[in-house]
Backbone bond lengths (Angstrom), bond angles and torsions (degrees), N, CA, C in turn:
res aa  C-N    CA-C-N  psi(-1)  N-CA   C-N-CA  omega(-1)  CA-C   N-CA-C  phi
1 M - - - 1.492 - - 1.483 107.66 -
2 S 1.359 117.80 130.28 1.465 123.98 168.95 1.486 106.61 -122.50
3 L 1.323 115.12 139.55 1.480 120.39 172.47 1.495 110.75 -153.50
4 D 1.331 113.50 157.97 1.506 121.65 174.22 1.522 105.58 -118.89
5 A 1.282 116.55 137.36 1.444 120.23 177.39 1.519 109.06 -139.22
6 S 1.310 115.87 154.54 1.544 117.34 176.03 1.489 109.03 -141.72
7 W 1.318 119.75 156.76 1.452 128.21 -178.06 1.506 108.06 -132.87
8 A 1.307 113.76 141.85 1.468 119.21 167.55 1.526 108.59 -87.80
9 H 1.287 116.65 133.58 1.484 120.44 171.87 1.493 109.11 -86.26
10 L 1.291 115.76 128.69 1.424 122.84 -173.85 1.490 115.44 -100.39
11 F 1.359 119.80 -37.78 1.390 122.05 -177.03 1.529 111.48 -75.27
12 N 1.312 115.58 -48.15 1.512 121.87 168.21 1.547 102.43 -112.58
13 P 1.337 120.71 119.86 1.432 122.43 -174.47 1.487 110.86 -57.98
14 G 1.302 114.29 134.53 1.549 117.31 -179.15 1.514 108.01 174.80
15 V 1.345 112.23 -165.25 1.453 123.50 -177.20 1.533 109.81 -151.54
16 E 1.319 116.07 145.90 1.419 122.15 169.61 1.609 106.87 -127.05
17 R 1.354 112.19 136.81 1.444 121.18 175.73 1.443 109.75 -122.33
18 V 1.345 121.00 140.94 1.440 124.14 176.94 1.457 110.74 -140.23
19 R 1.336 114.43 145.09 1.484 125.98 173.01 1.529 104.80 -110.79
20 L 1.323 116.95 119.01 1.485 121.47 -176.76 1.527 110.47 -115.19
21 E 1.305 116.19 126.42 1.426 125.30 179.80 1.510 108.22 -119.03
22 V 1.357 119.50 115.89 1.439 121.56 179.32 1.509 107.54 -123.65
23 S 1.341 118.97 126.34 1.430 125.07 -177.94 1.519 108.48 -142.50
24 E 1.334 115.43 178.59 1.474 120.87 176.20 1.483 111.20 -66.54
25 L 1.332 118.56 -14.31 1.463 121.16 179.07 1.512 114.42 -92.37
26 G 1.331 118.88 -14.46 1.385 126.13 174.13 1.507 116.10 146.79
27 V 1.281 117.52 -156.51 1.444 125.36 -175.41 1.507 111.06 -127.90
28 M 1.340 120.63 133.45 1.420 124.31 175.72 1.547 107.78 -130.91
29 A 1.325 116.38 125.46 1.476 119.98 177.10 1.518 106.07 -119.82
30 M 1.295 118.40 126.65 1.465 124.65 176.54 1.493 108.36 -120.46
31 G 1.411 117.00 114.05 1.449 119.57 -175.36 1.447 112.82 -128.55
32 E 1.331 112.14 167.86 1.523 117.77 171.89 1.571 104.93 -142.11
33 V 1.325 112.84 149.81 1.416 122.01 -178.67 1.526 109.77 -132.32
34 E 1.342 116.85 132.09 1.507 122.91 165.24 1.399 106.87 -123.90
35 E 1.357 117.83 125.14 1.477 124.52 -176.31 1.470 109.91 -144.74
36 R 1.381 115.93 131.10 1.414 122.99 179.44 1.487 107.75 -83.71
37 V 1.363 115.22 120.16 1.436 120.55 177.85 1.517 105.63 -122.55
38 G 1.313 115.69 103.06 1.521 122.64 -175.44 1.507 104.07 59.50
39 P 1.357 118.37 -132.16 1.419 122.48 -174.58 1.572 113.74 -81.00
40 S 1.402 114.55 -7.68 1.460 119.66 -173.18 1.493 111.19 -101.58
41 L 1.340 117.04 152.20 1.383 124.89 171.65 1.496 110.79 -102.23
42 L 1.312 118.95 114.88 1.455 123.01 178.85 1.528 109.17 -86.35
43 R 1.259 119.83 122.26 1.498 126.66 -178.80 1.502 109.24 -123.40
44 L 1.338 115.44 126.17 1.531 114.09 177.95 1.519 106.57 -149.82
45 H 1.325 113.28 159.55 1.482 123.01 174.73 1.525 107.30 -124.55
46 Y 1.269 115.55 144.75 1.479 121.07 177.91 1.465 113.27 -138.25
47 T 1.332 115.47 150.41 1.455 121.68 171.35 1.570 104.30 -134.73
48 I 1.395 113.07 132.49 1.503 117.80 179.37 1.523 103.96 -126.17
49 L 1.297 114.71 128.82 1.475 122.05 177.23 1.523 110.73 -113.35
50 C 1.316 117.34 128.68 1.469 124.07 178.22 1.524 111.74 -128.32
51 D 1.275 116.11 153.21 1.450 120.41 175.60 1.556 107.52 -74.84
52 P 1.315 120.11 174.75 1.486 122.01 -176.26 1.552 111.27 -60.82
53 D 1.320 121.97 -17.21 1.460 121.81 178.38 1.520 110.71 -98.72
54 W 1.324 119.02 15.67 1.416 124.88 178.01 1.504 115.76 65.78
55 N 1.369 115.63 25.75 1.455 122.07 168.66 1.532 107.27 -81.01
56 V 1.338 114.01 126.13 1.479 119.27 -174.55 1.571 108.40 -73.53
57 K 1.308 114.82 129.56 1.468 122.46 179.31 1.544 111.44 -108.61
58 E 1.284 117.64 -27.96 1.520 119.69 179.08 1.524 109.72 -163.42
59 I 1.329 112.99 141.60 1.437 120.18 169.48 1.537 108.52 -130.69
60 M 1.309 115.74 130.27 1.476 122.78 -179.12 1.537 104.11 -125.31
61 V 1.344 114.77 126.64 1.384 122.31 178.54 1.486 112.25 -130.57
62 D 1.339 117.36 125.57 1.491 120.78 177.53 1.556 108.68 -116.90
63 R 1.310 115.72 122.12 1.418 119.45 178.02 1.532 108.86 -99.66
64 H 1.297 118.58 128.82 1.452 123.52 -173.34 1.583 111.54 -103.37
65 S 1.297 116.59 -20.30 1.459 119.10 178.73 1.527 109.06 -162.90
66 P 1.303 123.00 152.64 1.504 125.39 5.15 1.472 114.73 -69.57
67 Q 1.428 120.15 -27.30 1.454 119.69 170.51 1.533 105.15 -122.73
68 T 1.295 116.06 166.83 1.417 120.18 175.73 1.463 111.77 -85.93
69 G 1.318 117.43 154.16 1.498 123.64 175.78 1.478 107.38 -178.22
70 S 1.362 111.73 165.53 1.487 114.63 177.27 1.578 107.61 -155.12
71 V 1.272 112.14 155.57 1.461 122.49 178.10 1.479 107.27 -135.67
72 D 1.359 120.25 132.74 1.438 125.27 174.63 1.523 105.11 -131.31
73 L 1.378 116.42 110.24 1.429 119.05 -179.45 1.546 107.75 -118.51
74 I 1.329 117.59 134.26 1.452 122.01 -179.39 1.556 103.74 -115.44
75 G 1.414 111.42 131.12 1.459 115.92 178.51 1.523 111.48 -118.06
76 D 1.299 116.95 160.08 1.425 122.50 177.53 1.517 114.22 -91.83
77 G 1.378 112.65 -6.64 1.541 120.22 179.84 1.430 109.01 87.86
78 M 1.383 123.10 -8.43 1.459 126.74 -175.98 1.523 113.55 -120.19
79 G 1.368 118.70 8.79 1.449 121.59 173.54 1.531 113.45 112.38
80 K 1.323 121.07 9.53 1.436 121.69 176.03 1.520 106.83 -111.64
81 W 1.375 115.64 139.05 1.442 119.17 -175.67 1.532 107.94 -132.84
82 Y 1.382 114.16 149.18 1.395 120.57 -172.93 1.524 107.39 -135.74
83 N 1.338 118.57 150.64 1.469 119.71 174.89 1.590 107.59 -85.22
84 A 1.333 114.24 -176.06 1.471 117.87 -177.43 1.529 114.11 -66.39
85 A 1.377 114.63 -20.46 1.461 119.71 174.53 1.520 114.29 -87.67
86 C 1.321 114.40 11.26 1.513 123.01 177.44 1.583 110.87 68.26
87 Q 1.291 119.69 21.65 1.429 122.84 174.86 1.529 110.15 -89.83
88 E 1.293 116.96 130.63 1.462 123.46 -177.53 1.569 107.05 -66.38
89 I 1.429 112.51 143.74 1.481 117.73 179.72 1.578 103.33 -114.83
90 P 1.332 113.44 99.04 1.467 117.88 -175.72 1.589 114.57 -65.10
91 S 1.248 121.28 -24.05 1.479 122.76 177.18 1.451 113.34 -68.78
92 L 1.391 120.33 -14.56 1.426 125.38 178.30 1.529 112.66 -103.36
93 E 1.293 116.29 7.65 1.466 122.64 179.89 1.586 110.58 -55.02
94 G 1.294 114.26 130.34 1.494 119.21 -179.94 1.474 115.81 90.33
95 C 1.284 120.33 -10.79 1.439 124.77 178.98 1.520 110.66 -74.31
96 T 1.290 118.31 124.27 1.433 118.09 177.96 1.573 117.49 -113.44
97 E 1.303 111.81 -5.82 1.505 119.72 -179.61 1.558 109.69 -124.30
98 V 1.338 116.62 169.10 1.375 120.23 172.30 1.597 110.67 -125.46
99 D 1.268 116.29 149.86 1.509 121.13 -179.39 1.525 105.37 -138.78
100 L 1.303 117.75 108.80 1.433 122.27 175.62 1.536 107.97 -96.03
101 S 1.353 114.75 118.50 1.424 119.97 -169.45 1.494 115.44 -55.03
102 A 1.338 119.99 -30.34 1.481 120.53 178.99 1.557 115.77 -94.13
103 S 1.337 110.73 15.81 1.519 112.66 -176.71 1.531 115.48 -121.39
104 A 1.223 118.83 129.37 1.462 123.73 170.70 1.538 111.28 -75.86
105 F 1.344 116.42 -26.75 1.416 121.14 -175.67 1.573 112.51 -64.60
106 T 1.369 116.35 -35.47 1.498 117.45 -172.32 1.506 109.72 -62.73
107 N 1.298 123.27 -17.94 1.472 124.13 175.45 1.520 110.77 -68.07
108 T 1.283 116.10 -25.08 1.473 121.20 177.87 1.497 115.68 -62.20
109 I 1.358 115.33 -37.02 1.369 120.94 -171.94 1.596 112.29 -62.83
110 P 1.431 120.21 -52.26 1.370 118.50 175.62 1.597 116.49 -66.92
111 I 1.369 109.86 -32.20 1.536 114.09 179.82 1.610 108.84 -62.93
112 R 1.366 114.57 -49.52 1.475 117.59 178.76 1.552 111.22 -63.83
113 K 1.361 118.68 -44.20 1.432 119.53 -176.78 1.474 115.48 -68.27
114 L 1.401 116.86 -36.73 1.523 118.44 -177.33 1.544 107.75 -80.93
115 D 1.277 121.06 -35.71 1.474 125.61 -177.78 1.529 108.15 45.27
116 L 1.381 115.22 57.28 1.463 121.91 179.64 1.485 116.25 -67.14
117 A 1.359 117.67 142.80 1.443 122.74 172.60 1.557 106.18 -83.22
118 V 1.306 115.07 166.88 1.535 122.02 179.70 1.499 106.58 -58.90
119 D 1.322 113.83 133.74 1.523 125.34 179.61 1.573 113.68 77.29
120 Q 1.311 115.72 -4.46 1.428 118.80 173.27 1.497 111.75 -79.55
121 K 1.420 117.68 148.49 1.404 123.12 -177.92 1.525 110.15 -136.13
122 A 1.255 119.40 156.07 1.489 123.61 178.25 1.521 108.08 -147.35
123 E 1.345 114.85 131.53 1.496 120.65 172.88 1.518 107.41 -99.16
124 L 1.306 115.29 136.70 1.486 122.09 -175.35 1.551 108.40 -129.10
125 K 1.301 112.86 148.04 1.515 119.07 163.11 1.550 106.43 -96.54
126 V 1.253 114.93 133.26 1.492 118.95 -178.00 1.524 112.23 -128.42
127 V 1.266 114.52 152.54 1.454 123.26 165.65 1.494 107.85 -79.82
128 Y 1.404 117.00 106.15 1.424 121.36 179.37 1.498 108.67 -94.97
129 L 1.309 121.73 121.84 1.428 127.82 -178.49 1.530 108.98 -115.51
130 D 1.324 114.32 107.41 1.452 120.64 178.01 1.559 104.90 -77.96
131 A 1.323 114.50 122.07 1.459 120.17 -178.06 1.479 115.37 -64.96
132 R 1.372 117.46 -18.97 1.495 116.62 178.26 1.545 110.28 -86.83
133 S 1.321 120.62 -42.10 1.414 121.92 -177.09 1.571 111.91 -86.76
134 M 1.309 116.20 -20.94 1.498 122.71 -172.41 1.501 114.05 51.52
135 Q 1.321 115.55 29.24 1.497 123.16 177.48 1.558 108.77 -103.69
136 P 1.309 118.65 111.28 1.476 121.88 175.73 1.491 112.92 -70.48
137 K 1.379 117.39 137.82 1.423 117.66 174.92 1.542 108.22 -144.90
138 S 1.300 117.85 164.85 1.448 124.13 -178.65 1.582 104.94 -81.20
139 S 1.318 115.16 143.32 1.425 123.38 176.48 1.527 110.21 -147.19
140 T 1.321 118.63 148.98 1.435 122.15 178.54 1.527 110.37 -108.49
141 Q 1.302 117.75 129.94 1.422 123.24 179.46 1.526 112.41 -130.67
142 R 1.318 117.17 163.72 1.438 126.89 176.39 1.418 114.81 -132.25
143 Y 1.308 119.62 131.31 1.426 122.83 172.91 1.559 108.92 -116.03
144 T 1.335 117.91 132.92 1.415 121.40 178.50 1.555 107.38 -123.96
145 C 1.350 123.04 127.99 1.438 121.92 176.34 1.506 110.58 -80.68
146 V 1.281 118.58 122.42 1.470 122.31 -176.22 1.599 109.50 -99.52
147 K 1.263 112.12 -37.04 1.535 114.25 -173.48 1.553 105.00 -152.81
148 R 1.353 116.33 138.68 1.455 121.85 171.54 1.562 109.80 -129.99
149 L 1.312 114.25 123.15 1.467 121.57 174.56 1.502 107.87 -126.85
150 P 1.253 121.43 166.89 1.482 122.34 -179.39 1.541 115.27 -57.22
151 N 1.338 116.43 -35.01 1.460 118.82 -174.85 1.551 113.18 -114.54
152 E 1.313 117.34 -2.01 1.429 118.83 -173.68 1.583 107.27 -157.51
153 S 1.340 116.50 142.15 1.454 120.66 172.15 1.550 106.27 -136.73
154 V 1.332 112.21 161.65 1.446 120.16 179.06 1.529 108.29 -124.47
155 Y 1.326 117.94 130.97 1.490 123.12 175.10 1.555 109.90 -126.35
156 Y 1.289 112.54 143.52 1.460 120.43 174.81 1.488 104.75 -97.16
157 Y 1.344 113.69 119.68 1.525 121.42 179.22 1.459 108.08 -104.02
158 E 1.350 116.97 136.53 1.473 123.83 177.35 1.476 108.78 -132.17
159 G 1.366 117.31 129.19 1.471 122.15 170.48 1.600 101.52 -94.54
160 L 1.320 114.95 104.55 1.439 120.19 -174.02 1.527 114.59 -71.67
161 D 1.349 115.95 -19.76 1.468 118.76 175.82 1.493 114.95 -83.59
162 T 1.377 112.36 -21.55 1.480 120.16 -177.47 1.480 117.42 -107.10
163 G 1.336 115.07 -22.88 1.468 121.18 -173.39 1.504 114.11 85.12
164 F 1.366 116.50 3.97 1.546 121.66 -178.79 1.485 107.70 -72.38
165 R 1.351 117.99 133.92 1.417 125.89 179.64 1.547 111.20 -136.56
166 V 1.302 116.55 138.69 1.463 119.84 179.01 1.513 109.80 -163.18
167 Q 1.415 114.27 148.76 1.446 117.99 178.28 1.548 105.76 -96.69
168 L 1.350 115.69 126.94 1.482 124.53 178.97 1.525 109.02 -98.27
169 R 1.276 118.88 131.36 1.413 124.00 171.70 1.586 103.85 -102.35
170 V 1.365 114.76 126.86 1.439 120.30 -178.33 1.581 111.03 -126.46
171 D 1.300 116.84 157.69 1.454 121.12 175.51 1.505 111.99 -87.20
172 S 1.343 114.68 -175.47 1.509 117.65 -178.55 1.455 115.76 -65.50
173 D 1.375 118.38 -18.95 1.434 123.04 172.63 1.560 114.53 -86.72
174 G 1.321 118.93 3.51 1.381 123.30 -177.86 1.529 116.59 77.65
175 L 1.333 115.40 9.96 1.465 123.62 177.36 1.525 111.61 -82.49
176 V 1.297 116.30 135.24 1.456 123.59 -177.25 1.524 108.36 -66.17
177 M 1.404 116.67 126.62 1.375 124.47 173.11 1.537 110.29 -96.22
178 D 1.316 116.92 -38.92 1.438 126.68 -178.23 1.505 112.40 -145.33
179 Y 1.357 114.18 120.98 1.479 124.32 175.63 1.483 101.60 -124.19
180 P 1.337 118.53 89.50 1.521 121.75 -167.75 1.530 115.09 -50.77
181 G 1.309 113.81 123.40 1.426 122.17 176.18 1.586 113.06 86.57
182 V 1.355 116.74 -9.87 1.477 118.48 -171.97 1.496 110.23 -121.60
183 F 1.354 119.35 -56.90 1.500 122.67 -177.21 1.527 107.47 -134.27
184 R 1.295 114.31 148.51 1.526 121.24 170.09 1.550 105.96 -139.93
185 R 1.307 115.62 134.29 1.430 122.12 -179.09 1.498 112.49 -66.47
186 N 1.306 120.14 135.24 1.413 125.51 179.44 1.557 111.30 -95.29
187 D 1.262 113.45 -48.97 1.533 116.79 -177.65 1.454 108.89 -161.67
188 L 1.368 112.67 172.89 1.464 120.82 -177.73 1.536 105.29 -152.52
189 I 1.316 116.94 122.44 1.468 120.48 179.85 1.493 108.53 -123.26
190 H 1.391 120.44 119.46 1.427 121.48 177.06 1.510 109.54 -93.57
């Protein structure tokens, strides 16, 4: 499966575009984000690689403005993370997912991986990467499946460290259609 999707950023005006390739070999997402943050335009590119079960193996993020910076994290899919020099990052121990602050797409990874039934929930430790600081940190999140239909599902997302809660509407591919007040899907091309 190959598809292109994009989202409008609502809180800070902008857009995210992603090219998603899913095969029996694994998952590759290549995306770009442009987001207006105050007087500055945040621009970044990311690549996320997962195995066929949606276990994250690597996330690479390059920020081009307002300052340049990059992060390359390599995961074993079971909670260990390493930097580009293959040095273990103990502060990320136990994190099995990634969450890029400027990306609607990164919600797809746990939704696809968990494949929750209605009323099922899962608590996850994630590598949270703030696109402005480019500093990865551990965060705890919970996903609860509220409704599953053939073309649309609803999940309740909670940031347990921050108290943030929102209902996400996703399509049959697990891609966010509506993240109230933050992201709204623009288009989808298979």
